[in-house]
N, C-alpha and C positions, 0 to 999 in steps of 0.2 A: 449218614452223619449223626453222631450221637448228640445228646443235649449239651454237654460241655463245650463241644466243638461249635455248635450253633451259637452259644453264648459268646464265645471268643470271636466268632466271625462278626456277630452283630456289634460287639464292643469295637472291634477293629474298623468296621464300616463307619460307626458313629464317629470315631476319632478322625478318620480321613475326611468325613463330611464337615466336621467342625473346623478342622485345619484349612480345608479348601474354602469354606465360607469366610473364615477369618482373613485369608489371603486375598480373596476377591474384594471384600469390604475394604481392607487396607489399600489395595491397589486403586479402587475407585476414589477413596479419600485423597490419595496422592495425585489424582488427576489422570490415571490410566483409563483409556477407553478402547473398546474393541472396534476396529475398522472393518466393517462387514464387506466393503468392496474389495479391500486388499487382503482381507481375512488375516489380520494380524492385530496384536495388542500394541496401541500407541501410547507414548507418554505425552501427557498434555499438562498444562497449568490450569489453575482455577481462578476465576474472577468472582469474588464475593460482592455482588452489587447490593448494597443496603443504603438506605436513605431515611432521614427524618424530615418530613413525614414520608411514610412508605407508600407503595402504590404508584411510584413514578416510573415513567418509561426509561428503558435502558437501550440506548443506541450504541452499536459498535461498528465503527467505520461506515457510519451514515445508514446503517440498517437497523430497524427495530428488532430487537431480540426477545425481550421479556420485560417484566415489571419488577421492581424492588419489593421485597427482599428476595433474591434468588442467587444460587451459585451456578456459574456458567463455565463449563470445560472449554478451553481454547488451546490451540496448538501454540507453541512457543513463538514469540514475536512481539512487535510493537503495534499497539492498538489505540485508536482515537475513541475514547469512551465519553458518552454524553448521558446525563441523567436529567430528565425533564418532567415538569409537572405544571399543568395550567395554573397561572396565578403566582408562580414562583420563578425566581431568577435560575436559569439553567446552570448546570454544573458540567464543566468540560475538563478533561485531562488526558494527556497521552501517557499510557501505561505499558510497561514492559512486563510481558507474561513469560516466565520461565517454567520449564517442566518440573512437575512435582512440587510447585510452590503456589500457595494461595495469596492472591492480592486483594485486599479489602478496600472498597472505595470509602467507607465512613463518610457519606455525603450528608451535608446539612444544606437543606434548601430554605432559602429566605424569601418572604413574600415581596411581590413587586409593589404592592400598595399597602404598606403596614398600617394597622389601626393606631390611632392616637387617642389615648384615654386620659382624662383628668384624674389626678389623685388628690382631689379637693380643690377648693377655690381660694385658699389663702396665698397672698403674695409673699414671696420669699426672696432671700439674698444669700450669697456665699455658700452654695451647696458644697459639701465636703464629705467624701466617701471614706469609710473606715478602712483600714489596711486589709481586712479580711473580706471586704466587699459585701458585707451583710447588713450594714446600716449606713444611713446618711444623716448628717447634721446640717442644719441651715437656720438662718436668722429670720425672725418674724418682726419686721420693723413696725413702728406705730402707725404709718401712713398706709395701711392695707386698704384695699378696695373690695368690699363685699357687695356693693350695690349692683354690680354687673354680672353677678353669678347666674342669674336666670338666663341671661343672654348667652353665656358660655355653654350651657347645657344644650343649646341648639346646634353647636358645632362639634361637641365631643360627647362621648358616653363616659360618665364618671364611674370609676370603680367604687368610690365612696361618695356620699353626699353631704356629710357633716363637715364643717369648717372649724378651724382653730380661731377663736376669738381673742385668746390671750396674746400678749406681746412678749417676745422672749426668744428663746432658742428651742427649735422644734427638732424632732428626730423621727425617722421612719425606718421600720424593719422591712428589709427587702426579701427576707426568705419566704418561700412559699409554704403555707400551712397545709396540714393533711386534708382539710375539707375544701381546699381551693385558696384562691388568692384572697389575702385580707391585708393588704399593704396600707394599714391605717396609720396616718402620722399622729403624733402626740406632742404635747409641750414637755420638754425636759426641764427647762428653766423658765418660769414665769417672772417677767420684769415689769417695772413701772413704764409708763408710756414715754417718759423723757430719758429712758436708758439709751446711751450713746453706742450705736452699732457701727459707726462710721470706720473706726479702726480696730474693731474687736477681731480677734483671731482665734482659731481652734486648732489644737494639735491632738492627735490621737496617741493613745498608748499602743505598743506593738501588739497586744492581745485584743485590741478593739473594745475593751471594756470600759475604759475611762477616756476622758478628754481633759485637756488643760485649756480653760477659757481665759483669755487675757483681754481685759478691757482697758481703755485709755480715757481717763477723765480729762486730761490735758497732756502736754508734751512730757511733763515731768512726774505725772501721777498714773502709775500703772496698778492695776489690781488683778490678782490671779485666783482662779478657782479650779481645783482639781475635782471633777465630778464623775460619779458612777453612772453610766448610761442606762442602767436598770432602775434608777431612782428618779424621783421628781423633786424639783427644788423651787422654793418661792422666794424671789428676791424683791417682792413688792413691800415688804415690811421689815424694818430693822429688828434685831441686828443682823446685818449681812456679814458673815464671818468668811473673809478671804484667806487664802493660803499665803504664808510668809515667803518672801523672795528666797530665803535660805532653803526652805523645804522644796520649793519649786526647782531650784538649782540641783538639789539632790535627785528630785524625781526625774528631771530631764536627763541628768547624767546616767541614771539607771536605765531609762528608756533607750537612750543611745547605745549603751552597753549591750542591752538585750538584742537591739537591731543588728549590731556589728557581730555578735555571736551567732545570730541566725544566718546572716550573710556568710560568715566564714564556714558555718556548717554546710551550707548549700554549695559554695564553691569547692569545698573539699570532695564533693562527689564527681567533680570534673577531672579529666585526664590532666596531668601536671603541666603539659605544654599549653593546653587550652586555658588553664587557670592563670598562668603567667601572662598570656596575651590579654586576657580580660582585665587583669589587675593593673597592667602597665601601659597598655595601648587602647583601652576602651573606657567608656563611661556610660552611665544610665543603665547599667546591667540589671535586668528584671527577670526573675524566674516565673515560669508559667504556674498556674494553681496546683498542678500535679507534680511540679518540681522536676519535669523531664526535659524542659526546654528553657532556653534563655535568650532574650533579645537584647541587643546592645548597639551603641554607637561608636565607631572607630575614630579615635583621636590621633593615631599614628599608623600609617600603612604597615601591614604585616601579612604573613602568610601562615595559614594553619597547616601543619604537617599532615600527611596522608596516614591513614590507618592508626589513629590514636587508640582505637580499640582493637585489639588482636583478634577477638572472636568475630566470625562472620555472622551477620544478622540475616536470617532468612526472611524474605518478604519485606526487606527494607525499602524505603522510598527510592524510586528510580528517576526522580525529577533532577533537573540540572542544579549542580552545586556551584558555590562561589567560595573557594578557599583563599583566594587572593583578596585581601581586605583593603578597600580604598578609603582614604581619608574622608571623613564626613558621612559616609553611607551607614545605614542601619542593616544589621544582619540578624539572623536567628540560628542558633546552634541547638541541635537535637542530641542530647546526652546519650540516649539509648542507641542511636543508630550511627553516631559520629558523622552527622550530616550538617552542612552549613549553607544556609540559603540567604540570597539578597531580598530584602524587604523594601527598602526605599533608598533611592539615591540622594546624594547631598542636596542638590537643587530643589528637590521635592520636599525633603524632610524638614526644611526650615519653616514651613507653614502647616505642618501636620504633627499632631501629637498621637503617640502610640500607646495603646493599653491592651492588656490581655482580655480575651473573651473567656468565659467559664469553661468552655470545652477544652481548653489548653491546645486546641488544634487551629484556633482562629485568633486573629488580631483585630482590634478596632483601630481604624485610621480616622482621626478627628480633625477635620479642617475647620478651624475656628469660625463658628457662626454661619457656616456655609453647608456642610454636609458630613454625613457619617458613612464610612465604608467598612466592609469586613473583607479580610484577606486570609487565605489559608496559610498556615505556618510555613509552607514551602514556597510561598510567593505567588501561588496560582489562585484563580477564581476570585479576583478582586471585583466586588460589586458594591453598588450604593444601596444602603438599607434605609437611609433617611436623608432627604434633601429638603430643608426647611429651616425656619428661624430657630435658633437656640442660643442660650446665654453663654457667651465665651466658650470654653471647652467643657462645660458642665454636662457631660455625657457619660453615663456609667451603666454597665450591664447588671441586670438582676442576677443573683447567683445561680438561678436555674437556667439562664441563657434564653428564656422565653421572651424577654422584653429589655428595653433600654430605658434608663431613667434620664429624662432631660428636664431642664428649666427653660421655659419660653413664655413669651407674651404673644398670643395670637392676633391680638387686636392691632399690633403694629405701632402702638404709641411708645414712644421713648420715655415718657414720663411715668409709665406704669411698670412696677416690678414684675418679674416672671412668676409663673405658677409651676407646679410640679406636674409632669405628664409621663406616661408610660407609652413607649413605642412598641407595639406587639410585634414579635418576630415569628410567631407561629400562628 
């Protein structure tokens, strides 16, 4: 064999090796495995078991298989999958595994005994979250109690230790900074000690950059202030320049227009049949942070047609759907997968407030003053993450999803106003 023939043979052998290797890798990626007992190539599915935090046990049909994060080949079929980690609520779900399809668990594990940390020792009132969830406004009345701050440090670990001595309107940034948590509250508006907060209200701009502060000196005397949340204002000395009612009317009209345009833009992403149902037979429609899901309350019974999305979604949820909509129930619709899930029935929804969790895969269920639960978007894995006192329904998630912001008074006195606390979820 001459040299040119050898080169051609080597090139041909290399090509065959590359093609064969590519085929094997592709087959393994699609879930194919070689059965050595039957000496044949079998098509399997893949279970991608991942969790936050990782290192959790993966149980399949009551048998310990591995720890997260791992990919497990499984023959097609229905499996009971459990992911457990000491100190955290277990995760359970029945999953359908199909051949050549990867199913990902995307598991979030929440602590059984979450940490409660003080965000300062100033008493507050009327906690109000911004539309984008990154800031919270609250009032700092004149009858704050700072004498018991030393006692509070024995029961909680403060994230910060300085307190706000000024009276007025406070603001806290809930975003997590690069070097760690620094959720330091500050005074947005400093006011006189006799400032009347009894009927004061706060309205946010759609972009969360401004607020409309409305104060009532008496039944016939309102004052309006449009304030930039990045600034600081001093209302302790005259002149205090308020915004004219005509300007406020224009601003509110503009804000409402922006909200309506945003809502229309989001609804336009829905299949036309689903859009009509939401507009005509539902209320309180709220999109997830990533705009891929929407929860809503049914005001008139309806039925969602099948296959609103023609394209088949590989690896879509196999959990039980509810496309027959009953009056008074809360449901969640997944835009990407054309799936609809029952979240709450009417009798339970009357005492529970629903909010999105930053993952867009979970919902907060807030039972006023009693407890806070988290449920997955498909109605599974409903767990209690906080059971303790808190003010009204003032429970909001931090944008990172690592904590909940609550206002509560741990001393149990009805005469004392609540303080800000963070409930750690990791």
